N, C-alpha and C positions, 0 to 999 in steps of 0.2 A: 572350174572346180577340179581339184586333184584327186577326188574320190568319187565313186559312183555307188551310192547306197540309197535304198528306199527310205529316206528320212521324211517324215511328215509331222505336222502339228495340227491339233484339233482345237480351234478357238472355242468351241462349245464345251470342251471337257472340263471337269472339275479340277483336274491337275493343271498347274500352271504350265504354259507353253515351254518355258526353259527347262522345267522338270521332265517333260515329255522328251525333249531333245537329249537331255542328260542320260535318260534310261536307254534310249536307242543307241547312242554312241557308246555307252558303257558296254552294252550287250555285243555290239559289233567288235569292240576291242577284246572282250573276254573270249569271244568265239573265234577270233582270228580273222574276221572279215576286214578288220582294220589292222594291218600288220605293224609290229614294232618298228619305229623309225619312219613311219609313213607320215607325210605332211598333210595337215588338215586345211580346208579352205580358209581364206581370210574371213573374219567375222562378217564383213560387209558383203562379200560375195555369197556366203551361205545364207545370210539374211535375205538377199535378193532372190535366191532360188526358192526359198521357203515362203516368201511373201510376208515376212515378219520384220519387226524392228531389229536393228542391230543389237539393241540391249538384250533381247532374248538370247541371241547367240553368245554374246559376251558373258552373260551370267552363266550359261551352260558350260562354256569353256573354263570360267573361273572355278566352278564347282569341281570339274574333272581335274583341273590343275591341283586344287586343294587335296583331292583324294589320291593324287599321284599317278593318274592315268595319262596326263599330258605334261609336256615340258616345253618351255619356250627357249628358242635359240636366238640370241641377240642378232637383230637385223635380218633374220631369215624367216621366222614364222613359228607356228605351233605344230608340234610333232607328237606322235604316240610314243610314250616312254618305253624304253627297251625292257623286254621281259614281261609285259603286261598280260600276255595270253596265258602265262604260267602262274600268275599271281592269283591266289584265292580271293573270292569276293570279300570286300571289306565288311567289317561288322555292321549290323543294321543301323547302329547309332550314327555311323558316318555317312549313310546313304540318304538321310533325310535332307532334302534341299531347302534352301531359304525360300520364303514367300516372295512374290514379285516386289521389286523395289518401288515401283511407281504405282500410285493409286489411279484407277480409272477416272476419267474426266467427270467432274461433278460430285465425286465422293469425298466425304470428310474422313481423312485418314487419322485414326487414333491408335495406330499400331506403334510400338516403340522403336527407337533406334535412330531417328532423324532429328536434326536441329532445325531451328527457325533461321532462315538465311535472309529474311527481309530486313533485318536490322544491321546488316553489314555496312560499315562506313564506306560508302561507295567511292568518295574521293581518295581516301587512304588506300582502299583495295586496288583501285585502278592505278594509283601512283606506284604502288609496290610492284605490280605486274609489269607496268611500263618500264620501270627502272631495271627490273630483273631480266627483261627481254633483251637488254643491251649486253648481257654477259656473253662473251664469245663461247662457241662450242668447245667442248673439251674432248681431246682425242682419247684420253685415258682418265677415268674418274676414280677418285679415292673411294674405296668401298665403304669407308666410314661416313662419307658425306662431306659437304662443304665445311671447311674449318670455321668460317665465320658463323654459319648457322649453328654448328655444334657449340661454339662458345656462347652464343646468345641463348640457346636452349638450356645449356647447363645453368646459366644464371636464372632463367625463367623457372625451371623446375625447383631450383633451390629456394627462390622466394615464394613461389606459389604452392609447392607440394612438399616442402621440407626435404627435398632430395639433394644432398650435397655430393657431387661427383666431379672428378677431374674430367677434362675434355676427352682424354683417352678412355674414359669409361662410358662414353655416349656414342651411339651409332645412329645415323639417320636411316629410317625405313620408309616404306610406302604406306605405313599405317600399323596399327596394333596387330592385325592378323598377319601381315607380312613379317613383322618382328617375331611373332610366335613361330611362324613357319621357319624362319632362319634359325631361331634357337633350336627348334626340334631337329632340323637338318644337321645341326652341329653336335648336339649332345645325345640324341636318341639313336639307338640301334634297333633293327627290326626285332620286334617281340618285347622290347622294353615296355613296362607298364606306366601309363601316364594317367593321373587322376584329373577329372573335370567335375566341377560342381553339378549336382543333380537336384533340381533342375538347373540348367545353365546355358551357356552360350553355344549354340549348335555349330557355329562356324569353327569354334575352337576344337570341338570334337572332330570335325571333318579334317582340319589341318593336321592334327596330331595323328589321326588314323592314316592320313595320306603319307605320312613319314614312317609308317610301319609300326606305330605304337599300338599296344593293346590298351583300349580305353577302359578305365575303371571309374564308374559313376561314384561320386563322393557325396554323401547326403549333407544337406544344409537344414537349418531351422530359421526362425525369424531373425537371428543375429548374424547368419552367414554360415560359413563352412564349419562343420562339426569336427574338430581336430581329433578328438578321441576315437573317431570312427575311421581315421586314415590308416590303411595298411602300411606296414613297414617296408614293403618291397617296391614302392613307387620310385621311379627315376625322376619324375617331375610331377608337380601338381599345379594346375591352372586355377586361379582364383580371382574374384572381383571384390576385394575387401572394403572398398570405399562405398559401394552401393551394389550389393549382390544382385547379379542379373539372373532371373528377373524378379525375385521376391523383394529386393530392395533393402535387405538388412545391412547394417554397418558393423563390421567385425569389431567387437570390443577389445580393449587393450589386453586384458588377461588372455583372451583367446589368441590374439596376435602373438603374444609372447610364447604361448604354448605351441603355436604353429612353427615359429622359428626354432624352438627347442627340438621339435620333432624333426625338422629338416637337418639340424645339426647332428642329431643322433643317428639318422638313417642315411645321411649323405645325399638326400634329394635336393633338387632345386625347386624354388617357388617362382612361378611366372605370375606376376601381379599385373593384371589389366586394370589400369586406372581410368577407365573410360568415362566415368562421371565424377571424377574427383574434385573438379572445380566448382560444382554446384551443390550447395547445401543450404537449407532454409531455416534450421533451428539454431545451429551454432556455426562457428567458423569451420571451413573444410578441414577434415582430419588430415594430419600428415600421412604421407604414403608409407606403406609397410616397408619399403626399401630402406627408409631412413633408420629403421631399428636394427637391421643387420644386412649390410650390403654384400656380404660374402655369399649368402644363400638365396638372395632375392634378385630376380631380374624384373625390372620395372618397364612396362610397356605403355606408351602414350601415343596419342594421335590428335590431329587437328579436326577429325571428323565431327566431334561434338562441339568444340569451341569455335570452329569456323564453318567449314563445309567439307563433305566428302570429296568434292571436286578438286581440292588442293592436293590430295594424295601424298601427304607427308606425315610421318610419325617418328617415334624415337624409341630406342632400346637402351636402357641404362643397366650396367652390370659391372662387376669388378673388371679391371682393365685386361687381365689375361683372357677372360671369357669373351670380352668384346673383340679382342684380337683374333680369337679362334672363329667367332661368328663372321668377322670381316673376311678372313681367309676362305671360309666355306662359301661366302657370298660370291667371291670371285669365281670359284669353281662352278657355281650355279648360274653365272652370267646375270645376276640379279642386280638392279640398280634403281635409284630414285632419281627422277628427272631433275635436272639442274635448275631450270627456271622456277618451278614451284619452291624449291629449297631457298633460292635467293629471295623470292617474294616474301617468304615467311621470315627470313632474316631481317628484311627491311621493316616488316610490321613489328617485329620484336624490338629492334634497335631504336625505332622512332617512338616507341611506346603505344603504337596504335592497337596492338593486340591486348595490352592491359586495359586500355580504355574500352575496347569492345567487350572484354570479359565482364567489366563492371556493369556495362549496359545490359548484357545478357543475363547476369545474375538477377537484376531487377525484373527483366522481362519474363524469365522463367518463374520467378517467385509469384508474379501476378497471374501467370497462366496456371500455375499449380493451385493458387488460391481460388481461381474461377472454377476449376474442375472439381476441387474438393467441396466447394459450396454446392455445386450442381449435383454431386453424389451424396448429399447429406442423408445420413441414416444408414448408409451401407458400410459394412466392415472393410476398412482399407489397410493396406500394408505398404511400406516403403515410400511414404509420401513426404518424407523429410529431406530428400536429396534427389538429385538426378533429374531426368526428363520423363519419367513414367511412374506410375503407381499400380497397385494391384487391388482389385475388388474380389474378395472371397465369395465364392458361389459354388454350389454342387456342380459336378461335371455336366449333368443333363441340362441344368439351367444355363451354364456358361455356353454350351454348344448352341442352345436354342437362341440365346441373346445374340450371338455372333451372326447366326443365319438371319434373324429378324431385323437386326440392325443394318445388315448389308442390303436387305430389301428396301430399307428406308434411307439409304444413302450414307451409312456410317460404317467404316471398316474397323473391326476389332480383332484381337487375338485372344486365345485361351492360354492358360498356363500349360495345358497339355502339349501345346506346340513346342515347348522348350524342355520337355522331358525326353530322356533317352529310354528309360525303363518305364514300367507302369507308373502313372502319375501318383506322387505322394501328396501333391497339393492341387487344388482346383480353383479356378476363378478366371478373371479377365485381366489382361495386361493392357493398361491404357496409357498411351504416350501422348504428351501434350506439347511436343517440341515442334512438329512440322505443320500442323493445321493453322489456318488463319485464326487469330484471337477471337474474332466475332463468331466463329463456328464452334469454338470449344464448349461454351456453356450449353448451347442447345443440343449438341451431340452428346455431351455427358448427361444431360437431363434425360434424353431419350434412353441412354444406357441404364440410367437409374429406373426409369419407368418399366423397361423390359425386364430388368433383373427382379424388381419387386413382383411384377405379375408372374414371372417365371417361378419365383420362390413360392408364391401362393399355389400355383398349379402343382409344384413339386411336393409341397407339404400336404396338399390335399389328396 
């Protein structure tokens, strides 16, 4: 180890182990015990010293990177960012860390955010990776990404999401979060105000705060972002119009037009995270917001939901001059997307394997959604017409009790409070049906229904 600090983790604590590590490292950097420019141990080495899995350390490092405390130097390691000891503490909304990614063994995970990977077409998947592995290493990579993949993705988003863009208007990223981070690093200055939906995606808040933005919570309702409530001094607003996260609203066309008019009038950019755009169960998927006004919208996509987070590939679509600026900033940050996953995705796209997989997954998620809705019969639901999760409305005390009691009986759930930055305006349970085994979904949802009904009886009584 290159540092000697009293870092510890308590497996029995209520706070996740990676969150404990984040707090200790952040305090060490703020207080100067970890100096600017100092190299941190490799994640594997630190995990061995602490006696935890490498995932714990990796998640802690990723959180601190997103907040701006750490920086990666290509081929060298992870270092403390210059000037961190003088930086004031980030806003509280940026310090909330994500819950653990993996469920404990034997637990049924109904938390949102993960897809079902059991239906991947194994022969096609293996073929794509085998062929991609033959690509020779590149000494200097184009920051825009592999030209072949950019062309294939431009065609894919045109057909599937109504996004018509030239190849020089598309840049390959490591995912939607990485795309948002690159955009923020390019267009935001310290102190610029950036809006994020409230409730909304916590990682987006962390990324924007890590780039020095002042985070402005922007209220939503059952339809999505409330445009009339947006202040005029935002430099950027992050939104999820296809399936608002976490409430599940789909932004209607009149409100989309109002949002674009607001951006035109104020000079702001709209960062559109299209995380669930391919999956809708009542009508065909709605075209992306970008298609209505490419000049003011930056479209962010990822393979996380349509394939798996393990692929680590996403895309950013914007007007070509902005894409060029993002690519130039990316070079300065030594940020890049691995070549082999890029080429594997290109092969899946060009051979039609991804389209076939998407058709299978739309049917798979539709039957999963139907099983969960049936098991939750009688409970008030939100956002169940699209995506991989839905919301059960419940009073705060009831939602908290259900999460605790469900965990005791082997089911992991989340409350809406988990996704608020300010005092919660909505309360209930966020139920994901993407990652659990299909045979576990109905029993776990039925347990949730039973606990919610009994909790409401106690609450009303």
